N, C-alpha and C positions, 0 to 999 in steps of 0.2 A: 624630421619628417615623422609623422605618426604612423605606426605600424600596428595593425590588429594583433593581439594575442590571445591565447586561449583564456586567460584571467587578466582583469585590469590591474591587479596588484602584484608589482614586480618585487622579489626578494633579492635576485642576484642576476649580474650580466657578465659574461666573458667572451672573448674572441678567441677562435682556435687558429691553427697555423694555415688554413684554407681561406680565412677571412669570414668564416661563419660566425654570426653572433648567436650565442646560447643564453637563453633568458629563463632563468628559474622563477616560477610564479607561485602565488600563495593560494593554491588550489586548483591551478590549471596544468600542472606539471610542468615539464621542460619543453620549451619552444625553441627551434632551430629557425634563425633568419638567415637567408642569403640572397644573393643578387639573382635577379630572375634571368635565367638563361634563355627563355623563350617568350616572344611576345605574339599573340595571335592577332591577326587583322582579318576582320570580316565585315559585314554589313554594319554591324553595331559601330565600328570604327571608321566608317565611310566609305569602304571599299564597295564600288557599285554592285557586284556580283560575287558570290561565295565561291566560284570555282575559278582557279587560276591555271592558265595553260602555261604561261611563260613569264619569267621575271628576272629583271636586271637592275643593277645599282649604277646609276651614272656617275661621272668623276665628281659632281657637286654633293653627292650622298642622297640624291633623290631616287626613289624606287619607281620603277616602271613595271607594268603588269599588262598582260595581255589575258582577257578573261574568257572564259567559256563562250560567251555570247559574242565574241569576236570584237570587243570593245578594247580601247587603248586607255589605260588609266596611269596618272603618274602621282606620286605622293611626295610632298615636300613638308616644310615646316607648317604650311597652312592647311595641310589635309590632303585628300584625295581629289583629284580633278580629272574627269573624264574628256580626254581629247577628242575620242572619235564622235562625240556628240556636238563638237563646236565646228563652226565654219573654218576653222583653221586646219582640220584634219582633211587631207584630200584622198587618203588610201582606201576608204571602204572598210571591209572586214580584215582587221589584224589578226595574224596567226602567231606571231612570235617577237620576241625583242631580246636585243643584246647591246651592250655597251663597251665601248673602249675607254682607255685612260686618257685620250686628247678632249673628250667632251662630246664625242659623237655617240649618239644612239641610233641604232639601226632597228627598223621594224619591217618584218616580213608581213606581206599581205596575201589575201586569196584572191588570184587573179589580176592585182594591179602593180605587182612589181616589188621593189625593195626602196624603202623610204629612209632618208638620213636625216635626223634632226640634229641641228647645230646651231647655237646662238639664237634659239627661238624661232628658227625657220626650218621647213621641210622642202627637201628636194628628192627627186626620184630618179631611180635607175631602173630601166625597163630592158626588153629584149633588144631593142636596136641600140642600147648602151652596152651589150654583150652579156646580159642576163640570161642564162639557159632556158629559163621558162618564168611565166608570170606567178605561178602560185608557189609561195615559199612555205616549207613546214619547219624548218629549224634554222637556227642562227647561232654561231659561236665565235667569239673573238678570242685568238691565241695570244701566247705571251709576247709574241713579236707584233702584235697588233693587227695580224691579219684577219680578215673576215672570212669565215667558212659558211658556205650556203648550201643547205639540202633543200630539195624539191620534193612536191607531194607526188610527182610522176616523174618519169624520165631515168635515163640511166648515167647521171653525171652529178658529181659533187664538184663545187666551184670554191675556189680561193679569190678574194678580191684582195688586192695588194698593191699599194702605191698607185691607185687609180686603173689597175689592169685586172682583168679576170683570167684565171688559169682553170682548164677544165681537168678533172679527174675522173675517168671513165670507171663505173661500178661494175661489178661482176653481173653476168646475165641473170636474169630473175631476182635481182636484188629487191628487197622491200624498201619503202621509204625510210630514210634515217630520221 
């Protein structure tokens, strides 16, 4: 792979114990080449909006993002795709996303409940399924695979595990999680 250096003429190359490559040039000084630790993703890379509210990686390695404008986007080897602008997305405004190790991606929404994406299909959990409220603020999948659900309003935090909801009351005057 061609890597730009400070000068086109190379005099010496060595590798240090951390894996950095040191390149001595003929007039451009010493250059250190190292693996990139950070990759930036924005509109130039195809992300539909520059502000990201929530992000998760699914079991296939795809990245899911909820954007500031409430869009749901997914990046795989073919690039970014906005789910919320397709007819396949029934959830309206997305607020947050989390993924578990079994291939399930959970999407919280503003006023439309909790969506489960698995095997290319969406299903929904709403209040009549045991969800404490319709407006979800944040999601977390813990090490045991339980899904924790925090709401925009209310005084409860929920855990969803093995198809059942468990409520945990929050202290009085708690702010949203």
